[in-house]
C-alpha positions in Angstrom: -44.3 45.8 -48.6 -46.0 48.1 -50.2 -49.7 47.9 -51.9 -48.9 47.1 -55.3 -47.2 44.3 -53.9 -49.9 42.7 -51.8 -52.1 42.9 -54.6 -54.5 44.8 -52.4 -57.3 47.2 -54.4 -57.5 50.0 -51.5 -61.3 51.0 -51.0 -61.8 50.6 -47.5 -65.3 51.9 -45.9 -65.0 52.4 -42.4 -68.5 52.3 -40.3 -67.7 53.1 -36.7 -70.0 52.3 -33.5 -69.9 52.3 -30.2 -70.7 48.4 -29.0 -74.0 49.2 -27.2 -73.5 47.8 -23.3 -75.7 44.6 -23.0 -78.8 45.9 -20.7 -82.3 44.8 -21.1 -83.7 46.1 -24.1 -86.6 47.7 -22.4 -84.3 49.9 -20.3 -82.8 51.3 -23.0 -86.9 53.8 -23.2 -86.0 55.2 -19.7 -84.7 58.6 -20.6 -82.6 58.7 -17.2 -80.8 56.2 -19.6 -80.5 57.2 -22.7 -76.9 57.8 -22.6 -76.6 53.5 -23.2 -78.3 53.7 -26.6 -75.6 52.4 -29.3 -74.2 55.9 -31.4 -73.1 55.1 -35.1 -70.9 57.3 -37.3 -69.9 56.7 -41.1 -66.6 57.9 -42.3 -65.3 56.7 -46.2 -62.5 56.8 -47.0 -60.2 56.4 -50.2 -56.7 55.3 -51.1 -55.3 55.2 -54.6 -56.3 52.0 -56.4 -52.9 49.2 -56.6 -52.5 47.4 -59.4 -52.0 43.8 -59.5 -48.7 41.3 -60.5 -49.8 39.1 -62.9 -48.7 35.2 -61.4 -48.1 36.5 -58.0 -51.7 36.0 -55.9 -53.5 33.5 -54.6 -56.1 33.9 -52.8 -57.9 31.1 -50.0 -61.1 31.6 -48.6 -61.9 29.3 -45.2 -59.4 28.2 -42.9 -60.4 23.9 -41.8 -58.5 20.8 -43.2 -58.7 21.9 -47.3 -58.2 25.7 -47.1 -54.5 24.5 -45.1 -53.8 22.3 -47.1 -54.1 24.6 -50.0 -52.4 27.3 -48.7 -49.0 25.5 -48.1 -49.0 24.1 -50.8 -49.9 27.3 -53.0 -46.3 29.0 -50.9 -44.0 25.9 -52.1 -45.1 27.4 -55.6 -41.8 29.4 -56.4 -44.0 31.7 -58.7 -46.3 32.3 -56.1 -45.3 36.0 -54.2 -48.2 36.1 -51.7 -50.9 33.8 -50.5 -53.7 35.1 -47.7 -55.7 32.6 -46.2 -59.2 34.1 -44.7 -60.7 32.7 -41.8 -64.4 34.5 -40.5 -63.7 32.9 -37.3 -61.4 34.2 -34.9 -59.7 31.3 -35.1 -58.5 28.3 -37.7 -59.0 25.2 -37.7 -63.3 25.0 -38.8 -65.3 21.2 -38.4 -61.7 19.8 -39.5 -61.6 20.4 -35.9 -64.1 18.0 -34.7 -63.4 15.4 -36.3 -63.1 12.3 -34.7 -63.1 9.0 -36.3 -59.7 9.3 -38.6 -58.9 9.7 -42.2 -59.0 6.6 -44.5 -56.0 5.4 -46.5 -54.9 2.3 -48.7 -50.9 1.3 -48.8 -50.1 3.0 -46.2 -46.9 2.1 -43.7 -49.9 1.5 -41.1 -51.6 -1.4 -42.8 -48.6 -2.4 -44.3 -47.1 -3.7 -40.5 -50.6 -4.5 -39.8 -49.7 -6.8 -43.3 -53.4 -5.5 -44.6 -55.0 -7.0 -47.6 -56.9 -4.0 -48.8 -56.8 -2.7 -52.0 -57.1 0.4 -53.6 -60.3 -1.4 -55.7 -61.6 -2.3 -52.4 -61.7 0.9 -51.3 -63.4 2.4 -54.2 -66.1 -0.1 -54.4 -66.5 1.2 -50.6 -67.1 4.6 -51.5 -69.6 3.9 -54.7 -71.1 2.1 -52.4 -71.5 4.3 -50.0 -72.7 7.2 -52.6 -75.9 4.8 -53.8 -73.7 5.6 -57.7 -73.8 8.9 -57.2 -70.2 9.7 -56.9 -68.7 10.8 -59.7 -66.1 7.9 -60.4 -62.8 10.5 -61.3 -63.5 12.7 -58.4 -63.6 8.9 -56.2 -60.4 7.7 -58.2 -58.6 10.8 -57.3 -59.6 10.7 -53.5 -58.3 6.6 -53.2 -55.5 6.9 -55.3 -54.1 10.2 -53.5 -54.9 8.8 -49.8 -51.6 7.2 -49.0 -49.7 10.9 -50.1 -52.2 12.3 -48.3 -51.2 10.5 -45.0 -47.6 11.2 -45.9 -48.3 15.2 -46.3 -50.0 15.1 -42.6 -46.5 13.8 -40.7 -44.3 15.9 -42.9 -45.9 18.7 -42.8 -47.7 18.8 -39.9 -45.4 15.6 -38.3 -48.9 13.8 -37.0 -48.0 9.9 -37.6 -51.8 8.0 -38.2 -50.7 5.1 -37.2 -53.5 3.7 -35.4 -56.2 1.9 -37.8 -59.7 0.6 -37.6 -62.7 -0.2 -39.5 -65.3 1.8 -39.8 -68.9 1.5 -40.4 -69.2 0.4 -44.5 -65.5 -0.5 -45.1 -64.7 -3.4 -46.2 -61.1 -3.9 -44.6 -59.8 -1.3 -41.5 -58.3 2.0 -43.4 -59.7 4.2 -41.5 -56.5 6.2 -40.0 -55.6 8.0 -36.4 -52.9 8.9 -34.6 -52.4 7.2 -31.7 -52.3 8.3 -27.6 -49.7 11.1 -27.0 -47.9 10.0 -23.4 -51.5 7.9 -22.2 -53.3 11.9 -23.2 -56.3 11.5 -25.3 -56.5 12.7 -28.4 -58.8 13.8 -31.5 -57.4 13.0 -34.6 -58.9 16.0 -36.8 -57.8 18.4 -34.4 -54.4 17.4 -33.7 -54.1 17.2 -38.1 -55.4 21.2 -38.3 -53.2 22.0 -35.1 -49.9 21.2 -37.1 -50.7 22.7 -40.0 -51.6 25.6 -38.2 -48.5 25.8 -36.5 -46.9 25.2 -39.1 -48.4 28.3 -40.9 -48.0 30.4 -38.3 -44.2 29.5 -36.9 -42.7 28.3 -40.6 -38.7 28.5 -40.5 -37.1 30.5 -42.7 -35.5 28.3 -44.4 -38.8 26.5 -44.9 -40.0 25.9 -48.9 -43.0 29.1 -48.9 -41.5 31.2 -45.9 -42.8 34.7 -45.7 -45.5 34.5 -48.8 -48.0 33.6 -46.2 -51.0 36.0 -44.7 -53.2 35.0 -42.8 -56.8 37.4 -41.9 -58.9 36.4 -39.1 -62.0 37.2 -38.5 -63.0 38.5 -42.2 -66.2 37.4 -43.7 -66.3 37.6 -47.4 -69.1 39.2 -49.1 -68.0 38.2 -52.9 -66.0 36.8 -55.7 -65.2 39.7 -58.2 -65.6 38.3 -61.9 -65.0 39.3 -65.3 -65.9 37.6 -68.5 -64.1 36.7 -71.3 -64.2 37.7 -74.9 -65.4 33.9 -75.4 -67.9 34.5 -73.2 -66.4 32.1 -70.3 -66.2 33.6 -66.8 -62.8 34.6 -64.6 -62.3 34.9 -60.9 -60.5 38.3 -60.8 -60.6 38.6 -56.9 -63.1 38.8 -53.5 -64.6 41.4 -51.4 -64.5 40.7 -48.0 -64.9 42.7 -44.4 -63.6 42.8 -41.2 -64.3 44.4 -37.8 -62.4 45.1 -35.6 -62.4 47.1 -31.8 -60.9 49.4 -30.5 -60.9 52.8 -28.1 -61.4 56.0 -29.7 -59.1 59.0 -27.3 -62.2 61.0 -28.3 -64.6 60.0 -26.4 -64.9 60.3 -22.8 -66.5 56.7 -21.8 -63.5 55.3 -23.2 -66.3 52.8 -24.6 -65.0 50.1 -27.4 -65.8 50.9 -30.8 -66.2 48.7 -33.7 -64.4 49.4 -37.3 -65.8 47.5 -40.2 -63.3 47.6 -43.2 -64.9 46.4 -46.5 -61.7 45.6 -48.6 -61.3 44.7 -52.0 -58.9 42.3 -53.5 -57.3 41.3 -56.7 -56.2 37.5 -57.2 -55.3 35.1 -59.8 -56.6 32.3 -58.2 -59.2 32.1 -55.7 -59.6 28.5 -53.4 -62.8 28.0 -52.0 -62.5 26.1 -48.8 -65.1 27.7 -47.0 -66.8 24.1 -45.6 -70.8 23.0 -45.6 -74.2 24.1 -45.2 -75.3 22.1 -42.0 -76.3 24.9 -39.4 -77.6 27.0 -43.1 -81.6 27.0 -41.8 -82.1 28.8 -46.2 -80.4 26.0 -47.4 -81.5 22.8 -45.2 -85.1 24.5 -45.9 -85.1 24.9 -49.5 -83.1 21.8 -50.0 -84.0 19.0 -47.1 -87.2 20.7 -45.4 -87.8 17.1 -43.8 -84.2 17.1 -41.9 -84.1 21.1 -41.3 -84.9 21.0 -37.2 -82.9 18.4 -36.5 -80.2 18.9 -34.0 -76.6 18.9 -35.3 -72.7 18.2 -34.6 -71.3 21.1 -37.2 -70.4 24.5 -34.9 -72.0 27.5 -35.7 -69.8 28.4 -38.8 -71.5 26.0 -41.4 -73.7 28.8 -42.9 -72.9 27.6 -46.4 -71.7 31.1 -47.8 -69.2 29.4 -49.7 -72.1 27.8 -52.0 -74.2 30.9 -52.1 -71.0 33.0 -53.3 -70.1 30.7 -55.9 -73.6 29.9 -57.0 -74.7 33.9 -56.9 -71.0 34.4 -59.6 -72.1 30.8 -61.5 -71.0 28.3 -60.4 -72.7 25.5 -61.5 -73.7 23.1 -57.6 -75.1 19.7 -57.4 -76.3 17.1 -54.7 -77.8 19.4 -52.8 -80.2 17.6 -51.5 -78.4 15.1 -50.2 -77.3 16.1 -46.4 -75.6 13.5 -43.8 -77.6 12.9 -40.9 -74.8 10.6 -38.2 -76.4 8.0 -36.2 -74.5 9.1 -32.9 -74.8 12.9 -31.8 -74.5 12.9 -28.2 -77.5 13.7 -26.4 -76.2 15.4 -22.9 -78.1 14.7 -19.7 -77.8 17.8 -19.1 -78.4 19.7 -21.5 -81.4 17.4 -23.7 -82.9 20.0 -26.1 -79.8 21.6 -27.2 -79.6 21.6 -31.0 -75.7 21.7 -31.3 -74.4 18.0 -30.4 -71.3 16.4 -29.6 -70.8 13.8 -31.9 -70.0 10.0 -30.6 -67.3 8.9 -32.8 -67.8 6.4 -35.1 -64.6 4.6 -34.4 -66.7 3.4 -30.9 -69.0 1.4 -33.1 -65.6 0.4 -35.0 -64.2 -1.1 -31.9 -67.7 -3.0 -31.3 -69.8 -0.8 -29.4 -73.2 -2.1 -29.1 -76.6 -0.1 -29.8 -79.9 -0.9 -28.2 -83.1 0.8 -28.0 -85.5 1.6 -25.2 -86.6 -2.0 -25.0 -82.9 -3.5 -24.7 -82.6 -4.8 -27.0 -80.5 -4.5 -30.9 -82.1 -3.3 -33.8 -78.9 -2.7 -36.5 -75.8 -3.9 -37.9 -73.6 -1.3 -35.7 -71.3 -0.6 -39.0 -73.6 -0.2 -41.6 -73.8 2.9 -44.0 -75.0 5.8 -41.4 -77.9 6.6 -43.4 -78.5 2.8 -42.8 -78.2 3.3 -39.1 -79.7 6.1 -38.6 -83.1 5.0 -40.3 -83.3 2.4 -38.1 -82.7 4.2 -35.0 -85.9 6.3 -36.2 -87.6 3.0 -36.9 -86.8 1.4 -33.6 -86.6 4.1 -31.2 -88.7 6.4 -29.3 -88.4 10.1 -28.2 -86.3 10.9 -25.4 -89.2 12.2 -21.6 -88.2 11.5 -18.8 -92.0 10.5 -17.7 -90.0 6.9 -19.7 -87.1 7.2 -17.4 -84.3 7.7 -20.8 -82.1 9.9 -18.6 -79.1 8.3 -17.3 -79.1 8.3 -12.7 -81.6 11.2 -13.7 -79.4 14.0 -14.2 -82.5 16.0 -15.8 -85.3 16.0 -13.6 -87.7 18.4 -16.0 -89.8 16.3 -18.9 -89.2 17.0 -22.4 -92.3 16.9 -24.5 -90.6 15.8 -27.9 -87.3 15.2 -27.1 -85.0 13.7 -29.3 -85.7 10.2 -30.8 -82.5 8.2 -28.8 -80.3 5.1 -28.9 -77.7 3.9 -26.0 -74.1 2.7 -27.2 -72.8 0.3 -24.3 -69.4 0.2 -24.5 -66.8 -2.0 -22.4 -64.1 -1.5 -20.8 -62.1 -3.4 -23.5 -63.4 -0.6 -25.9 -62.5 2.0 -23.7 -58.5 1.2 -23.1 -58.2 1.1 -27.0 -60.3 4.2 -27.2 -58.1 6.8 -24.9 -60.3 10.1 -26.3 -63.1 8.5 -24.5 -61.9 9.9 -21.0 -62.9 13.7 -23.1 -66.6 12.5 -23.1 -66.6 11.1 -19.7 -65.0 14.2 -18.3 -68.1 16.7 -20.2 -70.7 13.6 -18.4 -72.2 12.2 -21.9 -70.5 8.9 -20.9 -72.5 7.3 -17.8 -70.4 4.7 -16.5 -72.1 1.8 -14.8 -70.6 -1.4 -12.1 -72.2 -3.7 -13.1 -75.6 -4.9 -16.1 -78.5 -4.3 -13.6 -76.7 -1.4 -11.9 -77.2 -0.5 -15.9 -80.3 -1.7 -16.7 -81.9 0.4 -14.0 -80.2 3.6 -15.7 -81.6 3.4 -18.9 -85.2 1.7 -17.0 -84.8 -1.5 -19.4 -85.7 -5.0 -17.7 -82.3 -6.7 -16.7 -82.8 -9.8 -18.2 -83.3 -8.2 -21.4 -80.3 -6.6 -21.3 -78.7 -9.8 -20.3 -80.3 -11.4 -23.1 -79.1 -9.0 -25.7 -75.7 -9.2 -24.9 -75.5 -13.6 -24.6 -77.4 -13.5 -28.2 -74.3 -10.6 -29.2 -71.6 -12.8 -28.0 -73.2 -15.7 -29.9 -73.3 -13.9 -32.7 -70.1 -13.0 -32.5 -68.6 -16.8 -32.1 -70.7 -17.6 -35.1 -69.7 -14.4 -37.1 -72.6 -13.2 -38.6 -76.2 -11.9 -37.1 -79.5 -11.4 -38.3 -79.1 -7.4 -39.2 -76.5 -8.9 -41.4 -73.1 -7.9 -38.9 -70.1 -9.8 -39.8 -67.5 -8.3 -37.8 -67.0 -8.7 -33.6 -63.9 -6.8 -32.5 -65.4 -7.7 -28.9 -67.7 -9.7 -26.8 -69.4 -8.6 -23.6 -68.8 -10.5 -20.2 -72.0 -10.8 -19.5 -71.6 -11.7 -15.4 -73.4 -9.3 -13.5 -71.0 -9.0 -10.9 -68.0 -8.1 -12.9 -69.3 -6.4 -15.7 -68.5 -2.7 -16.7 -70.2 -1.1 -18.9 -70.3 2.5 -20.2 -73.2 4.0 -22.0 -74.0 7.3 -23.8 -77.3 8.1 -25.3 -77.4 9.1 -28.9 -79.6 10.4 -31.8 -79.1 11.3 -35.3 -78.0 14.7 -36.3 -77.0 16.1 -38.8 -73.4 16.3 -39.9 -72.2 16.5 -43.4 -73.3 17.9 -46.5 -72.2 15.7 -49.6 -73.5 19.0 -52.3 -72.1 21.8 -53.1 -69.6 23.1 -55.6 -69.3 20.6 -58.9 -65.5 20.5 -59.6 -63.5 18.2 -61.4 -60.4 16.4 -60.5 -58.3 19.5 -60.5 -60.4 20.9 -58.1 -61.5 23.7 -60.8 -64.6 24.7 -60.4 -67.7 24.2 -63.4 -69.1 26.8 -64.2 -73.3 26.8 -64.4 -74.3 25.5 -67.7 -76.4 27.7 -69.6 -79.8 28.3 -69.2 -82.9 27.4 -72.4 -83.5 30.7 -74.2 -86.9 31.2 -76.0 -87.4 32.6 -79.8 -90.7 33.4 -80.9 -91.7 33.1 -84.5 -94.8 34.8 -86.2 -95.4 34.3 -90.0 -98.9 36.2 -91.5 -100.1 35.0 -95.4 -103.4 36.9 -96.5 -106.0 34.6 -94.6 -104.0 32.8 -91.5 -101.5 34.1 -88.4 -99.3 31.2 -87.1 -96.7 31.4 -84.2 -94.4 29.1 -83.3 -92.3 29.3 -80.3 -89.0 27.2 -79.7 -86.8 26.7 -77.1 -82.9 25.7 -77.0 -80.0 25.5 -74.8 -77.2 25.0 -75.9 -75.2 22.6 -74.6 -71.2 22.9 -74.4 -69.2 19.5 -75.9 -67.3 19.5 -73.0 -67.8 21.0 -69.2 -67.1 24.8 -69.1 -64.6 25.7 -66.0 -64.6 28.8 -64.2 -61.3 29.9 -65.0 -59.1 31.3 -61.8 -62.4 29.3 -59.3 -61.0 26.0 -57.3 -62.7 24.2 -54.1 -62.2 21.5 -52.3 -63.6 20.0 -49.0 -67.0 20.0 -47.4 -68.0 23.1 -49.9 -67.6 21.1 -52.7 -70.0 18.4 -54.3 -69.6 15.0 -56.4 -67.1 13.1 -54.6 -70.0 11.5 -52.0 -72.7 11.1 -54.1 -75.8 10.4 -51.8 -73.9 9.0 -48.6 -70.4 10.0 -47.6 -68.5 6.8 -46.2 -66.8 7.3 -42.7 -63.4 8.7 -42.7 -63.6 10.2 -46.1 -63.6 13.9 -45.1 -60.6 14.2 -43.5 -59.0 12.5 -46.6 -60.9 15.2 -48.9 -59.8 17.9 -47.5 -56.4 16.6 -47.8 -56.2 15.5 -51.8 -58.2 18.0 -53.3 -57.1 21.0 -51.0 -53.6 20.3 -51.8 -54.6 19.8 -55.8 -56.5 23.0 -55.4 -53.5 25.1 -53.8 -51.4 23.2 -56.4 -53.4 24.3 -59.2 -54.4 27.8 -58.4 -50.5 29.1 -57.9 
């Protein structure tokens, strides 16, 4: 395929630098070690600019679930000649691969088999209530009404059957879907889905729709959306600029040390799909919008830097709800690494199956199935910071004093929960879950009074028998055996952690990015008479009859705002990625 077909503006800047040896920096000041200092040379090459075939090229930025869904949909359009998926990491998957609780949907085969009483209206109501009324209703309608199609898409394109149901926090019915264990091997629903779709893209059979159209570029950092203005003043995306760094040995260098080559590449496109994820690991955006949360740990990978939001905003797109950042109540505290700022997530499914939260006094303090922000607030209000002096580390795995450790609660699981969630074996292997053979051992390990712990669980069982408790809980999937001789208890230390960013680029129900509204303009008028001079200042803002669309720019997934309002409902993230990723891919094509 030649340059013209690829739609690539071939202006490439190559930066060559010998990778420095990792040594202690002061040693480089020794004259005898001067040869270790990095050598840098820069060269610039140009090639003839490429022409562009209209209607041929779609670029998707970000290789998580939203990007994978968009890529597959765009490639199936017969009018599209090329789909370029660009990912800044060495591998595809993003945060989507870490999602563990499931994907929400209604009217699915799994619900039908379970004789579910769930309805589309109930799903909409739960989503809007969780979002505190700030969700865009048109987006919520699209999300929920296309949820069963999303489950079918995952099965059709990836072969992943989401047949296991659970009722997560904030839901009025079981509608969160995940895959069953594979031959007894625990699986992770997010990893299951993205792995299957990656395989679909990278190993597409020759007779499949879209075969030969998809190019995947990894380890490429997008630095700019290229924009043009039409005659009516509206903005239109025309392509992107990205940097890609590779390492190679230079035969001219006797040292044969690898060199870094950074190519700066411009691509032309008819449309761009923005699926770059959120900003939960972007210190600048967190400090700007939620400074009170900026120091909390996070469940996000280091790639969640919010570049997509920044690129879109710099290009003139509208962003909304940036002040709404979700703190998940159950980030896992690793007993061996208490202060690590990156936390694995204790899946929502563990509480959906009946997990119980207690504080350092051995008492419950919240409805475990409440909204995430509600549970988080009560953890902060009722639990204390973890220090070794308080003996809060099970088995004393961490012997050092941890001043100002995380605010910590304990998630208790019985064997029935463990049996229903085979993925727990993964967390056990990591050392995150401690298992004790009876209640006395459990109480001793977490330094709470044994009689108090037993009383708490006996009271919980009584609430389960009555159907409600003082915290408003009405769903009790399991009860705890309080016979000390036979009660095995699994314990996970948890702390609230930044998990998801509800804010981002504003889109409509067709995944079209909204242009930022015009800024106010100020005019000054001076009137002079024979005796006086009068100056008046008028500020006017031109408001279009309808929100302006940013032509050719689409977005889906956590990079967007408006779907979830102030608080995302558990299980709606994977769903959002599939629903709006597919819409973005279809419309971008």
